[in-house]
C-alpha positions in Angstrom: 144.2 -54.0 180.4 142.1 -50.8 180.0 142.0 -51.3 176.2 141.0 -54.9 176.5 138.3 -54.0 179.0 136.9 -51.2 176.7 136.9 -53.7 173.8 134.9 -56.2 175.9 132.5 -53.5 177.0 132.0 -52.3 173.5 131.4 -55.9 172.2 128.9 -56.5 175.0 127.0 -53.3 174.1 126.9 -54.3 170.4 125.7 -57.7 171.3 123.0 -56.2 173.6 121.8 -53.9 170.8 121.7 -56.7 168.3 119.6 -58.8 170.7 117.3 -55.9 171.4 116.8 -55.3 167.6 116.1 -59.0 167.1 113.5 -59.0 169.9 111.8 -55.8 168.5 111.7 -57.4 165.0 110.1 -60.6 166.3 107.6 -58.6 168.4 106.5 -56.4 165.4 103.9 -58.2 163.2 105.1 -58.5 159.6 103.4 -56.4 157.0 102.1 -59.5 155.1 100.6 -60.9 158.3 98.9 -57.7 159.1 97.4 -57.6 155.6 96.1 -61.1 155.8 94.5 -60.5 159.2 92.8 -57.3 158.0 91.5 -59.0 154.8 90.3 -62.1 156.7 88.4 -59.9 159.2 86.9 -57.7 156.5 85.8 -60.7 154.3 83.8 -62.6 157.0 80.2 -61.6 157.4 76.6 -61.8 156.4 75.5 -59.9 153.3 72.5 -59.2 151.0 71.9 -57.3 147.8 68.3 -56.3 148.6 68.9 -52.6 147.7 70.2 -53.6 144.3 67.5 -56.1 143.5 64.7 -53.5 144.1 65.8 -51.5 141.1 67.5 -54.1 139.0 65.5 -57.1 137.7 68.6 -58.8 136.3 69.9 -59.3 139.9 67.7 -61.4 142.1 67.7 -60.8 145.9 70.3 -63.0 147.5 71.7 -63.6 151.0 75.4 -64.5 151.3 77.2 -65.9 154.4 81.0 -66.0 154.6 81.7 -67.7 157.9 85.3 -68.3 159.3 85.7 -71.9 160.2 88.4 -74.2 161.7 89.5 -76.7 159.1 93.0 -77.6 160.2 93.7 -80.0 157.3 92.7 -77.4 154.7 94.3 -74.2 155.9 94.7 -71.5 158.6 92.2 -69.0 157.1 89.2 -70.9 155.8 85.7 -69.7 155.2 82.4 -71.5 154.5 80.4 -69.7 151.8 76.7 -70.2 151.3 74.5 -68.3 148.9 70.7 -68.4 149.4 67.6 -66.8 148.0 66.8 -63.8 150.2 63.0 -64.6 150.2 63.6 -68.3 151.2 66.8 -69.1 153.1 66.0 -72.8 152.7 66.7 -72.5 149.0 70.5 -72.8 148.9 71.9 -71.8 145.6 75.7 -72.4 146.1 78.1 -73.7 148.7 81.9 -73.6 148.6 85.0 -72.9 150.7 87.4 -70.0 150.4 91.0 -70.5 151.6 93.3 -67.5 152.1 97.1 -67.7 151.9 99.3 -64.7 152.1 102.2 -64.2 149.7 105.3 -63.8 151.9 106.7 -60.3 152.2 103.9 -58.8 150.1 100.5 -57.2 150.8 98.9 -59.8 148.7 97.0 -63.0 149.3 95.7 -65.9 147.2 92.1 -67.0 147.6 91.6 -70.6 146.6 88.0 -71.7 145.8 87.0 -75.3 146.6 83.7 -77.2 146.0 82.2 -79.9 148.2 81.9 -83.5 147.0 78.8 -83.9 149.2 77.2 -80.4 149.6 74.3 -81.6 151.7 76.6 -82.8 154.4 77.9 -79.3 154.9 74.7 -77.3 154.3 74.1 -74.4 156.7 77.6 -74.9 158.0 77.6 -71.2 159.1 75.3 -72.3 161.9 77.5 -75.2 163.0 81.1 -74.0 162.3 82.6 -76.8 164.4 81.4 -79.2 161.7 84.4 -78.3 159.6 87.0 -79.6 162.1 86.4 -83.0 160.6 86.8 -81.8 157.0 89.3 -83.8 155.0 91.0 -83.0 151.7 89.1 -85.8 149.9 85.8 -84.0 150.9 86.7 -81.2 148.4 87.1 -80.6 144.7 89.6 -78.0 143.5 88.8 -75.3 140.9 92.0 -75.3 138.8 92.9 -71.9 137.4 90.3 -70.1 139.5 92.5 -68.6 142.3 92.0 -65.0 143.0 94.7 -62.5 143.9 93.8 -60.0 146.7 95.5 -56.7 147.2 94.8 -53.3 148.7 92.5 -50.9 146.9 92.4 -47.5 148.7 90.8 -48.2 152.0 89.5 -51.6 150.9 90.6 -54.6 148.9 90.2 -56.0 145.4 90.7 -59.4 143.8 91.1 -60.6 140.2 91.8 -64.0 138.7 95.5 -64.9 138.6 95.2 -66.1 135.0 92.7 -66.8 132.2 92.4 -70.5 132.9 89.2 -70.6 135.1 86.7 -73.0 133.6 83.3 -74.4 134.8 80.4 -76.4 133.6 77.3 -74.4 132.4 74.4 -74.7 134.9 72.0 -74.8 131.9 73.7 -77.0 129.3 76.7 -78.7 131.1 79.1 -77.4 128.5 82.5 -76.0 129.5 82.5 -72.3 129.8 85.2 -69.7 130.5 84.8 -67.9 133.8 85.7 -64.3 134.6 85.6 -63.3 138.3 86.4 -60.2 140.3 85.7 -59.1 143.9 85.7 -55.7 145.6 85.6 -55.5 149.4 84.9 -52.4 151.5 84.1 -51.8 155.2 80.4 -52.3 154.5 80.2 -53.7 151.0 81.2 -56.8 149.0 80.8 -56.6 145.2 81.1 -59.8 143.1 81.6 -60.0 139.4 81.1 -63.3 137.6 80.5 -64.0 133.9 80.5 -67.3 131.9 81.2 -67.3 128.2 80.9 -70.3 125.8 83.4 -71.4 123.2 82.1 -68.7 120.8 82.5 -66.0 123.4 78.8 -65.6 124.0 77.8 -64.7 127.6 75.7 -67.6 129.0 75.7 -66.4 132.7 76.0 -63.0 134.2 74.2 -59.8 133.2 75.8 -58.2 130.1 75.0 -54.6 131.1 76.2 -54.8 134.7 77.6 -58.1 135.9 78.3 -56.9 139.4 76.3 -58.2 142.4 76.5 -55.5 145.0 76.2 -56.8 148.5 75.8 -54.8 151.7 77.0 -56.1 155.1 74.3 -57.1 157.5 74.4 -56.9 161.3 73.3 -60.5 162.0 76.6 -62.4 161.7 77.3 -64.1 165.0 81.1 -63.9 164.8 
């Protein structure tokens, strides 16, 4: 009887310890979830490259808004991105969506870039973020081959294209061009690299000497 009682007590202790470990494991955020939350928090913001534009005539002054929005049919971490001329915010130069998805069990995330079929409908969406709750998949166009892979880079993050298949239409001629993109994100900075090359390998968009747009975080983002 004593041996049986000891065995039951021991089994109960083991079961209790296993349950406790399971509860602790569930309560502790996974490394990939922590990474995604930190990246998403750092990426959202209001930016400009005014300091760069004052000394570099190849980089016009821009304002960039990256606003977190609720778009349930698109993803859990979605951002509306709007690029404007810094001297005239009514002059919108580009609009798109960023969608972040973490790679399970890794400190890496994939950023998918999406274009709007009707850009005017979503213009200035950072001022009305509830607008995107009605966003449907058919409202968007994918950019095949243009996904960026984010990972840690010291105290910040960096992203590069996942393959060499990103293509676009030239803004000047309409011809298909090969796109190279990179991003660097720090606590107060966001650097964007983008170059387009034609079929002959000639740069048709993006400064040859220094293709980086160097943005600095502003204090006027409402989120």
